[in-house]
MIVO-547076 format. One record per residue (C-alpha): x, y, z; residue in one letter. Coordinates in steps of 0.02 Angstrom, whole numbers, padded with zeros to 5 digits, always signed. Layout:
XYZa;...
//
This chain:
+00000+00000+00000x;+00140+00119+00046x;+00228+00079-00119x;+00071+00121-00216x;+00050+00288-00126x;+00232+00341-00144x;+00218+00413-00321x;+00065+00514-00271x;+00150+00584-00117x;+00304+00628-00214x;+00199+00713-00348x;+00124+00821-00213x;+00297+00862-00146x;+00374+00895-00318x;+00413+01078-00355x;+00308+01069-00514x;+00144+01146-00561x;-00012+01040-00557x;-00095+01079-00723x;-00284+01071-00703x;-00361+01002-00860x;-00483+01126-00935x;-00655+01059-00979x;-00707+01056-01158x;-00806+01211-01212x;-00947+01098-01270x;-00984+00920-01222x;-01089+00888-01379x;-01045+00864-01560x;-01151+00986-01660x;-01213+00962-01838x;-01315+01102-01916x;-01431+01062-02062x;-01505+01197-02173x;-01574+01211-02348x;-01393+01211-02406x;-01360+01033-02349x;-01523+00938-02366x;-01671+01027-02289x;-01802+01090-02412x;-01831+01243-02301x;-01763+01311-02138x;-01921+01310-02030x;-01929+01151-01926x;-02088+01169-01823x;-02115+00988-01770x;-01991+00845-01737x;-02080+00678-01718x;-02011+00499-01713x;-02104+00354-01791x;-02102+00172-01742x;-01966+00128-01867x;-01848+00258-01793x;-01861+00393-01927x;-01886+00575-01880x;-02024+00674-01967x;-02007+00861-01983x;-02142+00987-02021x;-02075+01127-02132x;-02148+01267-02237x;-02101+01168-02393x;-02170+00999-02347x;-02163+00845-02240x;-01984+00785-02222x;-01917+00618-02165x;-01742+00618-02086x;-01647+00454-02070x;-01488+00525-01995x;-01400+00555-02159x;-01528+00610-02288x;-01686+00713-02295x;-01831+00647-02401x;-01973+00766-02442x;-02145+00685-02462x;-02248+00839-02506x;-02201+01015-02557x;-02337+01112-02465x;-02332+01185-02289x;-02363+01061-02149x;-02472+01132-02012x;-02470+00990-01884x;-02395+00821-01853x;-02499+00726-01726x;-02528+00547-01667x;-02675+00444-01723x;-02797+00373-01599x;-02706+00275-01466x;-02538+00335-01534x;-02534+00188-01652x;-02491+00294-01803x;-02434+00467-01858x;-02532+00591-01960x;-02489+00757-02039x;-02598+00894-02111x;-02542+01021-02239x;-02605+01197-02268x;-02737+01134-02390x;-02809+01012-02263x;-02736+00861-02350x;-02704+00718-02229x;-02547+00610-02238x;-02530+00443-02151x;-02353+00403-02094x;-02303+00220-02081x;-02164+00100-02133x;-02047+00244-02169x;-02166+00325-02295x;-02307+00450-02305x;-02464+00425-02409x;-02618+00531-02435x;-02761+00468-02328x;-02945+00503-02361x;-03037+00589-02220x;-03197+00505-02162x;-03338+00624-02114x;-03375+00642-01929x;-03529+00716-01847x;-03513+00900-01797x;-03461+00929-01620x;-03368+00765-01608x;-03225+00778-01483x;-03117+00645-01565x;-02941+00715-01561x;-02891+00651-01732x;-03048+00721-01811x;-03028+00888-01725x;-02851+00911-01787x;-02899+00859-01963x;-03050+00976-01977x;-03004+01117-01860x;-03176+01118-01776x;-03221+01291-01719x;-03212+01317-01531x;-03103+01168-01484x;-02917+01171-01511x;-02822+01005-01492x;-02652+01002-01409x;-02504+00993-01528x;-02363+01038-01409x;-02274+01190-01340x;-02233+01321-01386x;-02393+01340-01486x;-02346+01423-01649x;-02525+01476-01679x;-02561+01547-01505x;-02583+01724-01567x;-02705+01683-01705x;-02808+01540-01633x;-02982+01576-01562x;-03042+01439-01447x;-03168+01395-01317x;-03086+01234-01260x;-02911+01162-01264x;-02912+00971-01284x;-02768+00868-01212x;-02788+00679-01244x;-02716+00551-01123x;-02767+00394-01218x;-02870+00340-01367x;-03034+00374-01277x;-02987+00493-01135x;-02942+00678-01131x;-02936+00837-01028x;-03037+00985-01088x;-02974+01154-01028x;-03095+01298-01040x;-03077+01478-00991x;-03152+01448-00819x;-03151+01260-00792x;-03057+01096-00823x;-03146+00931-00858x;-03094+00752-00890x;-03191+00636-01007x;-03172+00452-01048x;-03262+00355-01183x;-03371+00504-01221x;-03428+00530-01040x;-03371+00669-00925x;-03296+00596-00766x;-03266+00756-00668x;-03255+00944-00684x;-03184+01081-00573x;-03172+01267-00582x;-03009+01342-00645x;-02993+01511-00720x;-02853+01536-00846x;-02804+01672-00966x;-02701+01554-01078x;-02718+01367-01105x;-02537+01362-01164x;-02483+01342-00983x;-02552+01163-00981x;-02467+01002-01032x;-02482+00817-00999x;-02356+00683-00960x;-02434+00512-00973x;-02609+00524-00902x;-02573+00671-00785x;-02610+00854-00814x;-02488+00992-00763x;-02485+01180-00776x;-02367+01322-00737x;-02455+01450-00630x;-02432+01633-00666x;-02337+01650-00501x;-02206+01526-00563x;-02265+01374-00467x;-02278+01203-00551x;-02446+01121-00518x;-02501+00939-00535x;-02687+00904-00544x;-02729+00752-00442x;-02906+00716-00496x;-02985+00885-00469x;-02860+00953-00343x;-02706+01055-00394x;-02546+01014-00300x;-02387+01116-00301x;-02236+01009-00341x;-02051+01048-00340x;-01938+01002-00483x;-01796+00891-00423x;-01631+00862-00510x;-01514+00984-00596x;-01630+01133-00621x;-01612+01271-00493x;-01758+01310-00378x;-01829+01468-00453x;-02000+01521-00523x;-02045+01450-00693x;-02114+01537-00844x;-02231+01446-00962x;-02132+01518-01106x;-01986+01410-01049x;-02085+01252-01086x;-02048+01144-01238x;-02175+01005-01245x;-02158+00875-01382x;-02334+00807-01371x;-02311+00666-01498x;-02151+00603-01417x;-02222+00637-01242x;-02067+00733-01191x;-02052+00894-01090x;-01905+01014-01087x;-01875+01174-00990x;-01757+01301-01065x;-01690+01415-00929x;-01539+01532-00938x;-01480+01452-01101x;-01484+01283-01018x;-01595+01145-01080x;-01667+01025-00950x;-01753+00860-00988x;-01903+00829-00875x;-01962+00654-00829x;-02107+00602-00719x;-02102+00477-00578x;-02237+00351-00539x;-02313+00471-00413x;-02317+00612-00538x;-02168+00708-00469x;-02049+00781-00598x;-01862+00763-00610x;-01744+00872-00712x;-01583+00826-00802x;-01468+00955-00877x;-01438+00912-01060x;-01341+01057-01134x;-01272+01224-01083x;-01231+01375-01189x;-01347+01336-01334x;-01458+01490-01345x;-01641+01458-01385x;-01673+01641-01427x;-01523+01665-01539x;-01560+01503-01632x;-01748+01533-01627x;-01789+01359-01561x;-01971+01304-01577x;-01962+01113-01566x;-01856+00988-01468x;-01836+00799-01469x;-01717+00699-01359x;-01648+00525-01397x;-01608+00471-01220x;-01527+00306-01270x;-01393+00390-01374x;-01395+00558-01281x;-01437+00655-01439x;-01541+00815-01445x;-01632+00880-01598x;-01675+01065-01600x;-01793+01134-01732x;-01778+01317-01773x;-01910+01435-01839x;-01786+01503-01968x;-01616+01419-01948x;-01648+01238-01989x;-01610+01085-01884x;-01476+01068-01749x;-01419+00894-01696x;-01314+00883-01538x;-01237+00716-01490x;-01154+00688-01322x;-00970+00652-01340x;-00920+00486-01263x;-00732+00512-01261x;-00637+00643-01164x;-00451+00645-01209x;-00317+00690-01084x;-00205+00836-01133x;-00081+00943-01045x;-00147+01122-01053x;+00026+01200-01033x;+00139+01084-01132x;+00121+01105-01318x;+00185+00930-01346x;+00033+00817-01328x;+00096+00688-01453x;+00103+00530-01350x;+00176+00357-01381x;+00234+00240-01241x;+00151+00252-01070x;+00153+00157-00906x;+00044+00144-00749x;+00087+00275-00619x;+00014+00285-00446x;-00168+00243-00413x;-00235+00214-00589x;-00130+00357-00652x;-00027+00365-00811x;+00151+00422-00847x;+00201+00460-01027x;+00373+00443-01103x;+00396+00632-01118x;+00368+00656-00931x;+00186+00707-00916x;+00086+00618-00781x;-00104+00607-00774x;-00195+00556-00616x;-00357+00458-00614x;-00457+00619-00627x;-00363+00675-00782x;-00258+00811-00698x;-00088+00833-00780x;+00081+00864-00700x;+00261+00865-00756x;+00400+00742-00710x;+00562+00843-00729x;+00678+00693-00737x;+00598+00626-00896x;+00578+00798-00971x;+00764+00828-00953x;+00803+00681-01066x;+00821+00741-01247x;+00664+00720-01349x;+00649+00610-01500x;+00624+00433-01437x;+00466+00392-01340x;+00429+00216-01400x;+00468+00106-01249x;+00426+00118-01066x;+00403-00026-00943x;+00371-00040-00756x;+00438-00193-00666x;+00368-00283-00515x;+00469-00174-00396x;+00389-00018-00469x;+00547+00040-00557x;+00534+00108-00733x;+00637+00055-00884x;+00658+00178-01024x;+00756+00188-01185x;+00827+00335-01279x;+00918+00302-01443x;+01063+00187-01394x;+01042+00195-01205x;+00933+00103-01079x;+00885+00190-00916x;+00818+00122-00753x;+00724+00247-00643x;+00660+00226-00468x;+00474+00209-00433x;+00451+00395-00402x;+00545+00444-00561x;+00665+00554-00463x;+00826+00459-00488x;+00920+00360-00621x;+00969+00194-00541x;+01061+00118-00689x;+01098+00153-00872x;+01187+00062-01011x;+01240+00116-01185x;+01247+00000-01336x;+01376+00107-01425x;+01337+00135-01608x;+01190+00013-01604x;+01017+00089-01578x;+00894+00010-01456x;+00730-00020-01550x;+00614-00089-01415x;+00600-00147-01233x;+00486-00282-01166x;+00467-00341-00987x;+00446-00529-01002x;+00418-00667-00876x;+00543-00720-00744x;+00603-00539-00717x;+00687-00535-00887x;+00695-00375-00990x;+00708-00407-01176x;+00802-00279-01279x;+00789-00266-01467x;+00928-00177-01561x;+00949-00118-01738x;+01108-00212-01785x;+01162-00324-01642x;+01005-00428-01623x;+00902-00479-01473x;+00972-00456-01296x;+00903-00486-01122x;+00940-00423-00946x;+00913-00507-00778x;+00818-00379-00674x;+00865-00465-00512x;+01047-00416-00537x;+01102-00255-00454x;+01203-00207-00608x;+01125-00308-00749x;+01231-00346-00901x;+01146-00360-01071x;+01172-00534-01140x;+01155-00572-01325x;+01016-00699-01352x;+01019-00708-01542x;+01094-00605-01681x;+00968-00674-01805x;+00823-00570-01741x;+00861-00387-01774x;+00760-00225-01774x;+00629-00289-01652x;+00470-00184-01660x;+00359-00280-01536x;+00384-00427-01417x;+00259-00532-01321x;+00256-00697-01228x;+00137-00834-01282x;+00196-00940-01136x;+00346-00934-01019x;+00447-01033-01148x;+00383-00953-01308x;+00419-00773-01359x;+00350-00691-01515x;+00455-00553-01592x;+00393-00437-01728x;+00523-00342-01827x;+00533-00216-01967x;+00542-00358-02091x;+00464-00514-02021x;+00388-00609-01876x;+00478-00739-01770x;+00423-00871-01647x;+00563-00899-01522x;+00568-01058-01419x;+00672-01013-01268x;+00708-01188-01203x;+00771-01278-01302x;+00822-01134-01415x;+00734-01129-01581x;+00692-00980-01691x;+00560-01000-01826x;+00517-00868-01954x;+00329-00862-01985x;+00296-00879-02173x;+00208-00736-02259x;+00284-00596-02155x;+00456-00585-02236x;+00441-00403-02293x;+00304-00343-02177x;+00329-00216-02038x;+00251-00289-01880x;+00164-00149-01785x;+00102-00243-01631x;+00052-00413-01562x;-00090-00476-01454x;-00095-00652-01381x;-00255-00677-01279x;-00222-00863-01261x;-00103-00999-01321x;-00111-01035-01506x;-00199-00870-01546x;-00087-00729-01605x;-00157-00566-01675x;-00036-00465-01781x;-00053-00287-01843x;+00055-00231-01988x;+00087-00066-02072x;-00006-00049-02239x;-00057-00234-02236x;-00191-00239-02101x;-00228-00368-01967x;-00181-00552-01968x;-00223-00699-01857x;-00101-00843-01830x;-00202-00989-01766x;-00190-01178-01783x;-00032-01159-01888x;-00125-01052-02015x;-00115-00866-02055x;-00279-00779-02097x;-00289-00598-02152x;-00437-00505-02080x;-00547-00406-02200x;-00519-00220-02210x;-00650-00087-02188x;-00730+00001-02337x;-00597+00137-02358x;-00450+00034-02295x;-00418+00128-02133x;-00376-00036-02045x;-00230-00066-02163x;-00131+00049-02047x;-00188-00034-01886x;-00071+00012-01743x;-00133-00087-01596x;-00266-00211-01539x;-00322-00195-01358x;-00448-00315-01278x;-00576-00267-01148x;-00667-00378-01023x;-00825-00387-01130x;-00751-00483-01276x;-00715-00333-01388x;-00555-00277-01472x;-00513-00092-01487x;-00406-00056-01640x;-00314+00108-01668x;-00272+00173-01842x;-00218+00332-01930x;-00399+00370-01969x;-00492+00334-01809x;-00536+00201-01680x;-00624+00037-01719x;-00715-00085-01605x;-00738-00267-01657x;-00802-00423-01572x;-00671-00559-01550x;-00802-00693-01586x;-00843-00610-01752x;-00661-00606-01804x;-00637-00789-01757x;-00795-00834-01852x;-00724-00750-02007x;-00560-00844-01985x;-00656-01008-01972x;-00760-00970-02127x;-00924-00952-02031x;-00958-00780-02102x;-00891-00675-02245x;-00870-00508-02157x;-00822-00428-01992x;-00921-00284-01920x;-00801-00146-01866x;-00883-00005-01767x;-00801+00161-01804x;-00767+00306-01685x;-00701+00474-01745x;-00683+00654-01688x;-00871+00670-01682x;-00867+00553-01531x;-00754+00671-01434x;-00577+00632-01492x;-00465+00780-01533x;-00389+00690-01682x;-00425+00535-01784x;-00240+00491-01797x;-00176+00374-01663x;+00005+00329-01634x;+00089+00160-01643x;+00259+00081-01655x;+00278+00091-01466x;+00275-00040-01329x;+00156-00051-01247x;+00048+00011-01389x;-00097+00035-01267x;-00116+00037-01079x;-00243-00061-00977x;-00261+00000-00798x;-00316-00098-00646x;-00486-00014-00642x;-00524-00074-00819x;-00484+00091-00907x;-00394+00088-01074x;-00275+00226-01127x;-00228+00248-01310x;-00091+00366-01373x;-00131+00488-01513x;-00061+00640-01601x;-00163+00751-01486x;-00181+00681-01311x;-00214+00515-01227x;-00383+00437-01258x;-00429+00363-01090x;-00597+00279-01072x;-00689+00138-00985x;-00754+00016-01117x;-00910-00028-01017x;-00964+00155-01024x;-00948+00170-01212x;-01110+00139-01305x;-01089+00078-01481x;-01231+00153-01582x;-01269+00007-01696x;-01360+00020-01863x;-01494-00105-01811x;-01645-00011-01874x;-01762-00080-02007x;-01712-00082-02189x;-01838+00012-02295x;-01848+00006-02484x;-01924+00170-02535x;-01990+00226-02702x;-01913+00159-02860x;-01878+00275-03005x;-01903+00193-03174x;-01828+00311-03301x;-01927+00468-03250x;-02076+00379-03172x;-02096+00343-02986x;-02152+00168-02935x;-02209+00100-02768x;-02090-00031-02705x;-02156-00200-02651x;-02089-00375-02648x;-02101-00380-02839x;-02063-00247-02969x;-02114-00273-03149x;-02008-00185-03279x;-02034-00156-03464x;-01905-00232-03579x;-01844-00068-03650x;-01815+00026-03486x;-01657+00131-03476x;-01627+00148-03289x;-01702+00083-03129x;-01656+00172-02967x;-01708+00100-02800x;-01695+00210-02645x;-01647+00124-02482x;-01653+00198-02309x;-01631+00148-02129x;-01641+00259-01974x;-01464+00282-01911x;-01399+00440-01830x;-01225+00382-01784x;-01068+00395-01890x;-01121+00353-02069x;-00961+00252-02089x;-01042+00117-01980x;-01188+00096-02100x;-01149-00048-02217x;-01275-00085-02353x;-01235-00218-02483x;-01329-00292-02629x;-01315-00432-02754x;-01420-00490-02900x;-01472-00674-02902x;-01403-00812-02791x;-01239-00891-02841x;-01106-00985-02747x;-00977-00855-02800x;-01097-00711-02770x;-01019-00539-02762x;-01091-00415-02638x;-01073-00236-02695x;-01083-00084-02579x;-01233+00030-02597x;-01188+00207-02646x;-01179+00338-02510x;-01342+00415-02570x;-01430+00250-02534x;-01473+00214-02715x;-01456+00051-02811x;-01462+00077-02999x;-01478-00046-03143x;-01473-00016-03329x;-01553-00124-03464x;-01571-00297-03390x;-01610-00441-03505x;-01783-00511-03496x;-01813-00636-03357x;-01837-00647-03169x;-01703-00584-03050x;-01689-00586-02861x;-01616-00427-02788x;-01545-00461-02615x;-01510-00312-02505x;-01414-00339-02345x;-01384-00222-02198x;-01255-00266-02066x;-01341-00239-01898x;-01185-00236-01790x;-01091-00362-01686x;-01133-00546-01691x;-01101-00688-01812x;-01204-00661-01970x;-01302-00523-01886x;-01380-00440-02036x;-01551-00397-02107x;-01592-00448-02284x;-01728-00391-02400x;-01771-00481-02561x;-01855-00398-02708x;-01904-00494-02864x;-01871-00400-03027x;-01970-00463-03176x;-01912-00392-03342x;-02043-00417-03475x;-01996-00510-03632x;-01960-00409-03788x;-02077-00424-03937x;-01955-00539-04022x;-01953-00652-03868x;-02141-00686-03873x;-02209-00852-03938x;-02284-00785-04101x;-02123-00692-04139x;-02020-00847-04102x;-02133-00954-04216x;-02117-00825-04356x;-01930-00816-04328x;-01921-01007-04335x;-02015-01009-04500x;-01903-00874-04574x;-01749-00965-04512x;-01811-01129-04588x;-01843-01043-04754x;-01671-00964-04751x;-01592-01132-04711x;-01686-01213-04855x;-01631-01076-04977x;-01454-01086-04914x;-01454-01276-04929x;-01515-01268-05109x;-01387-01138-05156x;-01253-01239-05069x;-01303-01397-05162x;-01294-01305-05328x;-01125-01236-05283x;-01060-01408-05231x;-01122-01487-05392x;-01034-01355-05496x;-00876-01380-05394x;-00889-01570-05416x;-00898-01550-05605x;-00748-01436-05604x;-00656-01556-05490x;-00697-01704-05603x;-00624-01613-05754x;-00471-01564-05654x;-00447-01743-05592x;-00461-01811-05769x;-00331-01687-05829x;-00215-01726-05685x;-00240-01913-05710x;-00187-01898-05892x;-00034-01797-05841x;+00011-01925-05708x;-00008-02068-05831x;+00111-01980-05952x;+00231-01948-05809x;+00220-02130-05754x;+00263-02187-05931x;+00413-02070-05933x;+00470-02135-05764x;+00452-02314-05821x;+00557-02276-05975x;+00687-02188-05865x;+00688-02337-05746x;+00717-02453-05893x;+00860-02345-05953x;+00936-02341-05778x;+00925-02530-05768x;+01013-02543-05935x;+01145-02421-05876x;+01167-02523-05717x;+01189-02681-05818x;+01314-02594-05930x;+01405-02528-05775x;+01417-02703-05701x;+01481-02767-05866x;+01605-02623-05876x;+01667-02662-05700x;+01684-02845-05747x;+01777-02798-05907x;+01894-02682-05814x;+01925-02815-05684x;+01959-02945-05817x;+02046-02843-05951x;+02139-02712-05846x;+02151-02755-05663x;+02202-02938-05686x;+02343-02907-05814x;+02401-02761-05711x;+02411-02869-05556x;+02508-02999-05657x;+02631-02868-05717x;+02650-02802-05540x;+02691-02976-05476x;+02808-03006-05623x;+02902-02846-05583x;+02939-02912-05410x;+03040-03055-05484x;+03167-02935-05559x;+03326-02872-05485x;+03282-02773-05331x;+03434-02666-05357x;+03378-02619-05531x;+03304-02447-05513x;+03202-02458-05671x;+03126-02621-05616x;+03084-02545-05445x;+03010-02389-05525x;+02907-02491-05645x;+02844-02600-05502x;+02800-02448-05401x;+02705-02369-05545x;+02613-02529-05580x;+02568-02542-05396x;+02497-02368-05394x;+02398-02394-05552x;+02331-02556-05483x;+02273-02474-05323x;+02197-02324-05415x;+02098-02441-05526x;+02045-02543-05376x;+01983-02387-05283x;+01888-02328-05435x;+01804-02497-05452x;+01756-02497-05268x;+01689-02319-05281x;+01586-02366-05433x;+01518-02516-05340x;+01471-02402-05196x;+01370-02293-05314x;+01279-02445-05380x;+01237-02510-05206x;+01082-02426-05131x;+01094-02481-04951x;+01243-02387-04883x;+01173-02392-04708x;+01206-02578-04688x;+01320-02604-04540x;+01408-02751-04463x;+01528-02770-04319x;+01705-02751-04388x;+01864-02794-04295x;+01971-02640-04327x;+02134-02728-04288x;+02096-02862-04416x;+02040-02735-04546x;+02198-02630-04524x;+02305-02786-04528x;+02221-02842-04688x;+02259-02676-04772x;+02435-02672-04701x;+02468-02844-04777x;+02421-02777-04948x;+02543-02633-04939x;+02688-02715-04845x;+02772-02787-05004x;+02784-02618-05090x;+02826-02537-04922x;+02974-02654-04899x;+03038-02607-05071x;+03032-02424-05013x;+03112-02470-04847x;+02950-02422-04756x;+02894-02516-04602x;+02707-02534-04571x;+02659-02564-04389x;+02483-02608-04331x;+02458-02544-04152x;+02269-02558-04148x;+02189-02636-03995x;+02149-02816-04028x;+01967-02863-04018x;+01906-02684-04044x;+01743-02704-04138x;+01629-02566-04201x;+01465-02569-04300x;+01508-02494-04471x;+01492-02525-04658x;+01648-02631-04687x;+01659-02605-04873x;+01655-02414-04861x;+01778-02409-04715x;+01896-02526-04811x;+01900-02406-04958x;+01938-02259-04843x;+02078-02350-04750x;+02149-02419-04913x;+02158-02244-04989x;+02237-02163-04837x;+02363-02305-04813x;+02408-02295-04997x;+02447-02109-04979x;+02549-02140-04822x;+02656-02274-04907x;+02667-02176-05069x;+02742-02021-04989x;+02858-02109-04867x;+03035-02169-04908x;+03140-02260-04781x;+03024-02225-04639x;+02875-02299-04550x;+02685-02299-04552x;+02594-02329-04388x;+02415-02389-04379x;+02311-02369-04219x;+02128-02381-04163x;+02047-02346-03995x;+01889-02286-03906x;+01879-02103-03854x;+01792-02029-03701x;+01657-01939-03801x;+01586-02100-03873x;+01685-02099-04036x;+01812-02219-04112x;+01977-02151-04172x;+02077-02232-04316x;+02248-02152-04340x;+02370-02174-04486x;+02535-02087-04452x;+02684-02085-04574x;+02858-02008-04576x;+02853-01959-04758x;+02866-01793-04844x;+02703-01732-04766x;+02548-01651-04839x;+02544-01473-04898x;+02461-01352-04773x;+02324-01295-04893x;+02270-01477-04919x;+02265-01507-04731x;+02167-01346-04704x;+02041-01394-04838x;+02015-01568-04763x;+01994-01503-04585x;+01876-01364-04638x;+01768-01453-04765x;+01690-01611-04697x;+01541-01597-04813x;+01563-01579-05000x;+01474-01425-05063x;+01495-01322-05218x;+01609-01193-05138x;+01724-01320-05052x;+01827-01380-05197x;+02003-01452-05182x;+02143-01328-05196x;+02208-01306-05372x;+02373-01390-05323x;+02283-01553-05289x;+02229-01647-05446x;+02183-01817-05373x;+02010-01870-05322x;+02062-01994-05186x;+02033-01870-05044x;+01866-01820-05117x;+01815-02003-05118x;+01874-02022-04938x;+01776-01871-04875x;+01619-01925-04967x;+01629-02103-04903x;+01656-02045-04724x;+01493-01948-04734x;+01404-02112-04775x;+01470-02196-04617x;+01451-02046-04499x;+01637-02010-04491x;+01755-01863-04507x;+01937-01847-04560x;+02064-01733-04475x;+02244-01711-04539x;+02388-01640-04439x;+02573-01624-04465x;+02675-01762-04380x;+02808-01652-04308x;+02941-01605-04434x;+02915-01759-04545x;+02759-01845-04604x;+02574-01830-04580x;+02450-01892-04450x;+02277-01934-04518x;+02136-01971-04394x;+01967-02045-04434x;+01833-02010-04301x;+01681-02124-04311x;+01527-02065-04214x;+01438-02217-04143x;+01247-02207-04124x;
//
């Protein structure tokens, strides 16, 4: 107890001024309506509520319905009276011409007047007909007091009972029979009024009298009104609403009657002059503390009691608040050093005010009552009375972003660069310990349980398991600035973000809450719960109230919207812009009060005392405007097919902030139905609907509660167009059938003509093809003959040239090996023999069609076979042929074509080598190819020939042999290698000889 009182005692002892908070100049929010913003005319003589909640105004330019946002005029002539029907079951109005209007269901219709016998005292009849001699009560002040001539003043108390005030007596009648009468002389009946079934009057001496049966009794007004004589001119009696007001010294008092007839006064408003504003009618909405004043010439005044009363320092100009902490007995201390007690009185705390301004985003009070505060890169610890710095610690060039007092006396410290630290508050000189360098720029921290800490940062959200250590980044928040956190229970985490709105993390799933109509909740700063199940959400554009159950129902898919109740400056706040980014983002005091920081003061309130004015009135569909014609709206509206525009006027009585009124509509029922907002003027418009039947569903959100809405359904029947009628469809079917028949006949004629043309064309093409076929057959016969001749030519060459030449070549070997002529002749014969053999093989290749035939060939055996052919001539030239190919190396290839290639290349190698060697090799390569290499030590190949071979692997017109090369052996080699998917590369073998490599690509 002593600890709790210490701050208060020290405040009293501090040498600082106690700044008494000035009251607001006006406790009501005033809205003034004139002919410039809705009223048809500025004389509002009667203000009467109906059963639906609408207000009806009598003006010089007609009967006007007011729903809180719009004025609807139902007639354009002067309204004389608005009065209740018999038994107050309905409302009636009479215009200057005596026309009677019946008011019900949000509308006014002309009502025929039934004749009554003369002298009838029926109130309704008297008002309608203005019977001479009896004037019915319509309220006070009586606007016609100076021009009315009367014998009796009739004041009804029920459907069949009334008081009748004469000039010298007062009587009471019930069901047409007089019950009693007593003498009472009066100069003016306008001193009389009724409340319920009792009759009152203000005596000319200022006394207030109650008539108990036939006996007047002086009564004293209790309550707020001072005890002083009354004047009947101070009375404002709303007869239809059964309300009495007394306007005294520019103060309006609301008078209510007790069960015993005594009257009690309540002060409603001060400083609103009835004379200056020329007030002639008053109505009071007690539930919402709203007063309606009707002026004779200045329109309508609506005064609504402000529910919020912000705390400001009247001396300090700096009322921009962020972090705050409890101080004293339900008091508040702000980060800039301004303290508010429970009554709202402000005082300064010099110690905090001496700290340089600029960082007010963190302030915590520990269990011992000490305060923890941060400024830029420094943490401070103050004593409970905020008179002394107990400890401070700097983080050097690293800025402290946030402080949070967690469980187990641990203070968590977020920094910009270093990461997340913590301090043990039980230590006399606590040392910041680094917890994790992965979580930087902490913006808000909150425990879900003693072992689980949630950390929001400038770019992400983290769930930190303290024991054992585990840090999880919550998906979906990687680039989002976390504004605040709320964890009402385990597994339920509410997250506010900047520019992204509100999220719920629950059951391992993230759900984004819907935004309000204009997106104010996208900049939600803080969510604060109260003890009634509501969340209070601060934004840059005002304060919202939402039911937690509604938000959970949306997250679970039980409803498609969330009702957010909006509070703005009209409810008493000095600004709509609240502050965030601080911890705590809101303060909840022990007495249940909530304090919210804003750009202009602290908004401190008790949630239980705030009345949310919900839009739960009836939904009324007014007149429909079809093009320029007005239609009465019912459950069904029939529309012509060629209409241009249909406008449907909706209304509901709601006098609170219009932002809370949510009207939606959709046409027809679909699973993926889209609900569109109704325009601010309450009109739904359609243009040119197709013929058919539509269901227009109009929905009004009534306030808090799962699926708490009202829905009205209107069937729209659009008549069929003339071409959609049955006769028109039959005629159209006949015309279509005729057109199809004509088209079919024309098409048949066209197809027949095309068939004849096609037949002639086919005959011509057939003749051409037959001629072509004969030519091809003749060409084939010629080619066969040429093939036969070629085979015979090859046979002749083999028999007549190749065989004798081979004999001569063998004969030359029997000569003297030292005889140069014999050796030269043998060499020439050998070359001629091989040239002829290559030509024959090449010609055979041209005659064979299937070059793609492949068989597995042993390369070692093939090279050895060719080497055996050339070894005799090689020995004569002192050339050694060595076969270094890998034994057993087999590849699928056309043997005949590869033999010709190897034969030609080996011939060249032996031909241009004297007293040297020729090496043959074959092996697999890494890239899936087979390499066959023929390397000699001869005179080598000219560079231009090598370049041509390496560049031109495909024979084209521009890749001819160099002019220095006259043979066709290399051309044959390159062409044959194409047939077996091979390539030839030639390189110089050092200083002597040539290295030729065949690369075969295996499939």
